[in-house]
C-alpha positions in Angstrom: -3.4 54.6 -158.2 -2.5 51.4 -156.3 -3.1 47.7 -157.9 -5.6 46.5 -155.9 -9.0 48.0 -154.6 -10.9 46.9 -151.5 -14.6 47.8 -151.3 -15.1 48.2 -147.5 -17.3 49.4 -144.7 -15.6 50.5 -141.6 -17.7 48.6 -138.8 -18.7 45.6 -140.8 -16.8 42.5 -139.0 -16.1 40.8 -142.1 -14.6 43.9 -143.8 -12.6 44.5 -140.5 -11.0 41.2 -140.7 -10.0 41.6 -144.5 -8.6 45.1 -144.0 -6.4 43.7 -141.1 -5.0 40.8 -142.8 -4.3 43.1 -145.9 -2.5 45.6 -143.7 -0.5 42.9 -142.1 0.4 41.6 -145.3 1.5 44.8 -146.5 -0.5 44.4 -149.9 -0.5 47.9 -151.7 -4.1 49.0 -151.8 -6.8 51.6 -152.1 -9.9 51.4 -149.8 -13.3 52.6 -151.0 -15.5 53.3 -147.9 -19.0 52.0 -148.9 -22.4 53.6 -148.0 -24.6 50.7 -147.5 -27.4 52.9 -148.5 -25.8 54.0 -151.8 -23.4 51.3 -153.0 -21.0 52.3 -155.9 -21.9 51.0 -159.2 -18.3 49.8 -159.9 -18.5 47.6 -156.8 -22.0 46.0 -157.8 -20.5 45.7 -161.5 -18.0 43.5 -159.9 -19.9 41.8 -157.2 -23.7 41.9 -157.7 -24.4 40.4 -154.4 -23.8 43.8 -153.1 -22.0 43.0 -149.7 -18.5 44.1 -148.5 -15.6 43.4 -148.5 -14.9 42.8 -152.1 -11.3 42.9 -153.1 -10.6 43.8 -156.9 -7.3 42.5 -157.6 -4.8 44.0 -160.2 -4.8 40.7 -162.2 -8.7 41.3 -162.7 -9.7 38.8 -160.0 -12.5 39.4 -157.9 -12.5 38.0 -154.3 -16.0 38.4 -152.5 -15.4 36.5 -149.2 -13.6 38.1 -146.3 -11.9 34.7 -145.4 -10.9 34.2 -148.9 -9.3 37.7 -148.9 -7.7 37.1 -145.8 -6.1 33.9 -147.3 -5.2 35.5 -150.5 -3.3 38.4 -148.5 -1.4 35.8 -146.5 -0.4 33.9 -149.4 1.5 37.3 -150.5 3.1 37.8 -147.3 2.8 36.1 -143.9 5.8 37.2 -141.9 4.5 35.9 -138.4 3.1 32.8 -139.7 -0.6 33.4 -139.2 -1.5 30.5 -141.4 0.7 28.3 -139.2 -2.1 27.4 -136.7 -4.8 25.0 -137.7 -8.0 27.1 -137.0 -10.3 26.3 -139.8 -12.9 24.5 -137.7 -12.8 27.4 -135.2 -13.5 30.0 -137.7 -16.2 28.0 -139.5 -17.8 27.7 -136.2 -17.6 31.5 -135.8 -18.9 32.2 -139.2 -21.8 29.5 -139.3 -22.9 29.4 -135.6 -21.7 32.2 -133.6 -22.6 34.9 -136.3 -26.3 33.8 -136.3 -26.4 33.9 -132.5 -24.7 37.2 -132.5 -27.2 38.5 -135.1 -30.3 37.4 -133.0 -28.8 39.1 -129.9 -27.8 42.2 -131.3 -31.0 42.7 -133.4 -33.2 40.9 -130.7 -36.3 43.0 -131.5 -36.5 41.3 -135.0 -36.7 38.0 -133.4 -39.4 38.3 -130.7 -39.7 34.4 -130.5 -37.2 34.4 -127.6 -36.1 36.9 -125.3 -32.8 38.8 -125.9 -31.1 36.8 -122.8 -32.0 33.5 -124.7 -30.0 34.7 -127.7 -27.1 35.8 -125.6 -27.0 32.4 -123.7 -26.8 30.8 -127.2 -23.8 33.1 -128.1 -22.3 32.4 -124.7 -21.6 28.6 -125.8 -19.0 30.0 -128.3 -17.6 32.6 -125.8 -17.0 29.7 -123.3 -15.4 27.8 -126.1 -12.9 30.6 -126.5 -12.4 31.2 -122.6 -11.5 27.4 -122.4 -9.0 27.9 -125.5 -7.4 30.9 -123.9 -6.9 29.3 -120.5 -4.5 27.0 -122.3 -2.7 29.8 -124.5 -2.5 33.6 -124.8 -4.1 33.5 -128.2 -6.9 31.3 -129.6 -4.5 28.9 -131.6 -1.4 29.0 -129.7 1.2 31.3 -128.3 1.2 33.9 -130.9 -1.4 36.1 -132.8 -2.7 34.0 -135.7 -5.6 33.9 -138.4 -8.0 32.8 -135.7 -7.7 35.9 -133.5 -8.0 38.2 -136.5 -10.9 36.3 -138.1 -12.9 36.0 -134.8 -12.1 39.4 -132.8 -14.4 41.7 -134.8 -17.2 39.3 -134.0 -16.5 39.2 -130.4 -16.1 43.0 -130.2 -19.8 43.3 -131.8 -21.1 40.8 -129.1 -19.4 42.6 -126.5 -20.7 46.1 -127.6 -24.2 44.8 -127.3 -24.1 45.2 -123.5 -20.6 46.3 -122.7 -21.4 46.4 -118.9 -22.8 42.8 -119.0 -19.6 41.6 -121.0 -17.2 43.2 -118.6 -18.5 41.3 -115.7 -19.4 38.0 -117.4 -17.5 34.9 -116.4 -14.9 35.4 -119.3 -11.8 37.0 -117.9 -9.5 35.5 -120.5 -11.7 36.2 -123.3 -12.4 40.0 -121.9 -8.4 40.4 -121.6 -7.8 39.2 -125.1 -10.4 41.4 -126.5 -9.0 44.5 -124.7 -5.4 43.5 -126.1 -7.2 43.5 -129.5 -9.1 46.6 -129.1 -5.8 48.5 -128.0 -3.7 46.8 -131.1 -2.0 48.9 -133.6 -3.4 46.7 -136.3 -6.9 47.2 -135.4 -6.6 50.9 -134.8 -4.7 51.3 -138.1 -7.7 49.9 -140.1 -10.4 51.6 -138.1 -8.9 55.1 -138.4 -11.5 57.4 -140.1 -10.1 58.8 -143.4 
């Protein structure tokens, strides 16, 4: 049995980014795939809030937030200096603003106050910011992959999948290329493989 246990759900963007950071850092780990309809009692005992990801560390520490799990993993090993770029504000905007707009867009039927196109337009403000960043450098925070790319890509992926045809022709060619690189990456595919 490995020292650390991650409770995860394969398609959850928060869990995806945590899994990628843990894989990249080489932390020895066992992953428990959680059914959101039947959450395991041992996970709920560790984290009563009942959301994934949850990392149970070998020393007894429990980390319940994906970004904290990423930082913890990178503190163990960060061979390509993902933490070298200052991306805290960008990640916060993703988590606090874009994620809300993404949920409204993806689940527009639950938010009948506005048409789906309105919610997509709200999310596009962030997409344009990312497009502008990628006009300067190949990755969101510089010349190489960093914490920002890995933290944000699962959410951009989810936004794109709401209407893939629209996203492919939307005026974000650099963001589209960035997302395609991410979708084809060995890192993503290694953590998305069904076990």
